[in-house]
N, C-alpha and C positions, 0 to 999 in steps of 0.2 A: 355662584359662580356667574361673571359676565357671559352670555354668551359667546361673543364675538372673540372674547379667550379660548375658550373653549375652540372655535373653526383657527384659528391663527393654528390653535396646537397642533388639532389633527392635518391641518395642510400641513404643518412642519413635519408633521411625523408622515409626512404621505410621500414629501420629496427625500427626508432620511429615510427611507423604502426603497423608491426610487434606484438608491446607488446598491442597495445590495448586489449581491454576486447572486447569478441561479448556481444549477450543478454544472449547468451545460457552461460556461463561464469559465468555472473554476477550475473545469478538466480544464479546457483548452487553452489558458495561463499554464497550467502545468507540461503537458503535454506538446500545446505548437509555440506556445509562445515566451516559451523557456527551448533549453537542452538537457533536460536534467536527465531524460529516459535515453538509455541504445538503441539502438535498432535492434527490432524483436520483442522489446519486451514485453508485458502485460500489463494493464490495469483496470478496474473495477468503478463505474461512474457511481459515486454516495447518490443513493433515493432519499438521505432521511441529514438535515443537519446534525452534529453534535454539539454537545455547551458544558462550558468548562471555564469556571470561574467568571460566568455571567455573560461569557463572548461565547457566539454558535461559529461552530468549523464546517467547510464540507472537507470532509479527511477522503483522500483516494486513495485506495490499496495498491502497491506496489508491485503486482504478485510470480510469483517462478510456483510455477504447477500450481499446489497445491496452499503452498507456505508464502507468510508475505515476506514481501525485502526490505517494506519499510511504511510510511505512512507522509502523503502530504498533505500537510494544514492548512488550506487557503482560510481564513480570515471572512467569515462573511460579510462581515458588514466595509470591510475596507478594501477585502482582493488581494491581499498579501499575504503570502509566509509567512508561519509562525516562522522566529527566527531562536526565537528562546528556547533552552535546552528544558529548561523549568516548566515550563507552560506542556511545549510538546510532551515532557512524560504523561502528564497526566490528560491531554487528548489523547496520546496513546493509548492508556490505559482503559480509555471510554471505548476507545475504537476495538482496542479488542475483543475487551464485556461481550459488546454487542457484533462480532465476528464468533466468536467462542458459541454465543446464543444459536448464532443461525448455525454453524456446523455439527453444536450440538443433535439439533431436530432436525436436521440433513438428514444424519448420520441413524437418529431411532428412525426414520421414516426410510429406509435401508432396508432394517432391521427389522422382521415381521414381529424378532421375538424381544421385543421391545414394547411398550405403549406411552405415551406422550402422558401424565399424569395430571394435568395442569388446563383440564378442559372440559369443557358444560358437562361432558360425557363422562367423570369423574364424579364430579363434585355432585350428580340426582347417583352416582354408587351407592358412595356412602351417604347421603341421604335417607335413603330409600332400605342401607342397611342398618342405618341404626330404631327404621322402623319396624327391619324383621328382630332386629331384638331384643325390641323393646316386646312384641310381641311371646319372644320367645321365657320369655320372662311369667307370661301367661301361660303359656305351657307343660312349668316348672310348677307352675301347683298342680295343676290337674296330672300332673304324676304323684305332687307329694299327699295330695286328697286318695288315687288310688293304695297305694300302698298304706296309708292310716288307714284303707277299709279293709287292705288286706291283713292287718294287726302288726305291721314294722314300723316302730318308733322312729321317724327318718324327721334331716330338719335341715333344706335345702336356700335356707339365707345365703348362706357362701357361693355358690353358684347363684342365683338372684344377684348377691351384688354383682362379682362380676357382669353379670351380664346387661348389669345398668350403667357400671364403668364405660364398659364398651359402649354402649346405643351411645354414650353423651361427650365419647372419645369423636366417633362415626358421626356424632352430627355436628360438633365444633370441624371435622376432617372437611366437611364438605366445605364449609363455610372459611377452612383457609385456604383451600380449593380454590372459592372462588376472589377468592383477595389474592393469590399470585399468579390466579389468570388475569387477574386489570395491573397485575404490577407490573408482568408480563409486555402487556400493551402499553401501558404506560412506559417505559424504558425503550420499546421497538421506535414509539411513535416517537422523543423526544429523548435523546442517551444522554444518559451523564452520568454524571457518578453517584450522584447521592438518588436517582431514579435505579441502577445497578444493585444500590446498597439496599433499598427497595427491596427490587427482586428478589434476591438471594435472602435476604432476612426473611422473607415466606415460603423461597425458595425450601430453603434447610427447616422450616416449619413444617410446612408438610412432610417432608423429612420423615423427619421424628418422630413425628403425629404415629404415619405409614405402619414407622420398625416396633413403638409403641403399642401400637393397635394389635399389629401380628402377633406379637410377645405376650400382651394378652386375654389375644384368641389360642396359641398357641398352649399357655397354663390351661384355659375353661375345657377345651376339648382332653386335655388331659386329665383332666377333673371329672369331665362328663363320663370318661371311660373308667377310670376306679370306679364310679357311681353305676356302671350297668354290670360292672363284675358282680358290685353287692348281689345285683337283682337277679345274676344269673344262680347265683344257687341260693338267695331267698326261697322258701316252702311256699311257693305261688305259682302256678298251674300255667302250660305251654303259651298259650293262647294271650293270657295277661303280659304275662314276659314279654311276646312280641310286639304286644301297642307299648308300651312303655317305650320298647326299645326305638320304636320306629318314631313316635313324642321328641327323646332324646336327641334323637338324628341333628347333629349340627348345622347349619343350612350352608346352604353352598356358597354365597356370599361370603361367609365366617372361612370357608375351606378356600376359597379362590385371594385371600387375604395375603395367600402365601405368594403370587402372581406378582400381586398388587407391590407387596413388600421387593419381591428381585425387580421389578421395571426400576420401584424410586431409587434400591441401593443402585445399581447401574448409571445410571443419571446422574445423581449425587458422584461416583467415584470418578464417570466420565468428565460432568462438568467442574467438581474440582481439579483438577486434572489440567485442565485445560488451562486454567486458571493459572494455578502454579505453571505449566507451560509457558503462557503471555508473559511470565511475570519473568522470567530467567531470561528471557531473547528480548527486553528490551531495551535496554544497553543497547544492544545490536541495530535492533531499528533507528533507534536519534542516531548510533553513529555513522549510518548507511545513509541516512537524511545529509548529515553535517559533508557527506563524502558527495552528496547530490549537486550541492550548493559547489563543494569545488567546482565540481565535472561544468556547471553551469556557467562558473568566472573564466574556468580554463578556456571553454569551449567558443566566450566571449572575445575571450585573451588571443586566440590565434585567429580566429574565421571572424570576428566580429567588428563592426568600428573601433575602433582608436582614437582617441582625442590625442595626445599624445604626438603620433606619427598625424594624426594630422595638423600638426599646429606645424610639427616640424617637419615634415616631406611634404609632397604630396602622395603620400598611399593611405588613402583611408582606415586601411587595416594589414595586418601582418598579412595573412594570406595574399592579401593582391599588391603587396611588396615584394613576397617573393615568388608569384607569375611573374611579377619585371623583370625584377633585377637578376635572377636564376635564369630568365629566358634567355633562349641559346643565340640568340642575335646580339643582345644588351649584355649577355654573362659579361663578357673580353672585351668589350668595351669604360665598365669604367675602373674609374682614376685608383682608388683607394680598392685594386685585387685582396689584399690582406683580409681588410674587413669583409668581404666578397667570400672568401673563402671560410671564416669565420658565422657568415652570420646563415652558411649554405648551412653548416654544421650544429651550432644552436636551432634553426630552424627545426632538420631531424629529431635533434634530439626532442623536440618539445612537442613535436606529432609522435613520436616514438612513445614516448610515457604515459601521456593522452591513451595513446592505444592500450598501453596497459594499466590504464588506470591509475596510475601513480601521477596525478593534478600538481602533489604541488611541488614535484620534479619539474616538469612539462610547464609550470608557470616559471621556475627558475629560469629555462631555457627559453622560454619564448619571451622573457625581457629582456634580454641579454641582446635577440636576435631582435631585438625593436629600436635598439640602442644602434647594433649594427644599420641595420634598414638607414635611421636617421645621419648616419654617419658616411653611407655611401653612396646616399643623394646629395649628403652635404658635399662635399668632393667635387660628385659629380661626374661626366663619362670625359673621354680621352675627345670626341670629339669638340666638344665646349667647353677645353679650356686653351686661351689666347699664346700662352707659351711654351705648349706640346703641339709638335707636328702631327699632321694625321691622319701620315704613311713615316712606314718604315724607313734607313736609309736606302736601303738598299731598294726597293718601289720606288724613291724618288729617280736615281741612277738609272732604273729603266727606263721611268719615263723621260727620261731628258734625252737618252738616246734615242727613245720611238721619235721627241720629239724636233732632233737633230736630222734625225733619218727625213721624216717629211717635209722639215726644210728645205734640204737638198733638192729633195722629188722635185718640188716647187718650182725652184730656182732653176732648175735642168729643162724643166716645162717652159716657163716664160723665156728660157733663152735660147733654145733651141735653132733658131736659126745664123747669132750669134757664135753656138760650135761649131755649127755648119760651113760658117766660111769658113773659119779659125782649121779646121781641117782642112779643105783641100786645098786653102792657102798655102800650105806649108807644102802641098803636094808639088808645085810652083815654081817655089824654088832652086837656087842654081848653087851646089858643093862649091865650093872653091878652095875643097882642098883634092877636089877631083881631077 
């Protein structure tokens, strides 16, 4: 291939990867840039992206105590939340599987009576067990030779066959644990439905192999005990019997299988239960995510910028309309008081239903309140209506009285000389009737 073509492809790849959002970006988008959460709710930042249908998602769990309320799946490439219920069902399944595994291991760490069997330690335990069981075959040869020398006709081929089978099973089990451990690491590093199925299959293989090996071991122990019983009644001296019993003692690794099988059974039971329970509640998680979409839409409708209000009134948002229209000084001055009362009622109901988490009803009354606000603003206030007096009739009469009284006072002040002369002149007049 042309080196220039390769270079261009690499540059394009770098450009595309530069647009991919980080875990922190996804958290900020869900928690701070939108209004999906209620005050005081808790969430867990994701540390690994989940894969579903060849896309990656940052999945943010919204939690209440130890329970998940819902997940917010943010697509890594676009930085947008997935709104497809079908897609989210698959993403939620991957997220549940990862969380179940984490919870399972945490519970085992806190329980001293159970050990996680998918480790290098247990790989080594079963590898060494295979060698010990193989060595035990040679011990049976010794017992068989000794008894024949004592004149007993014995055939231990059945016991040897059991040991050979258990040795092979133990060796295989060691490899299965290695595969299961690798599958676990792969799933944790790159969670997907496919990697989980591989993990689950490998775990099941280990569970069943431990159970089968433990069952074979119990059968072998029972058969050895029966063989010891035959020796105990044989015509052999006590010292030889004691030596044979010592040789036939079951190795400690075989006895420990009971504990290993107990660990395996408890892990399997808890794991299966967690998977089953998460499947039962998945629909409720999906419903709650859709409910959070409605919450965000409702919040924006009430408190965010509103295009309809912005185009048809002076208010950028319903909340700003509420603050201005119902302000104590402004409220009585609006021309359309019927709409003012309707607006107050509708806004109050929108806010109440929002707080009650009934977002459908909240949106219904918010839309009505928006129409009310537009109608109120269109009608205007009393002081801006040229066809309507700014003051009431009583106020006008009062102002007219005050104005007349003021004019009288001014007239008296300006003509006080003339009025004085007129008063004195009246005193000098002769009464003709006197």
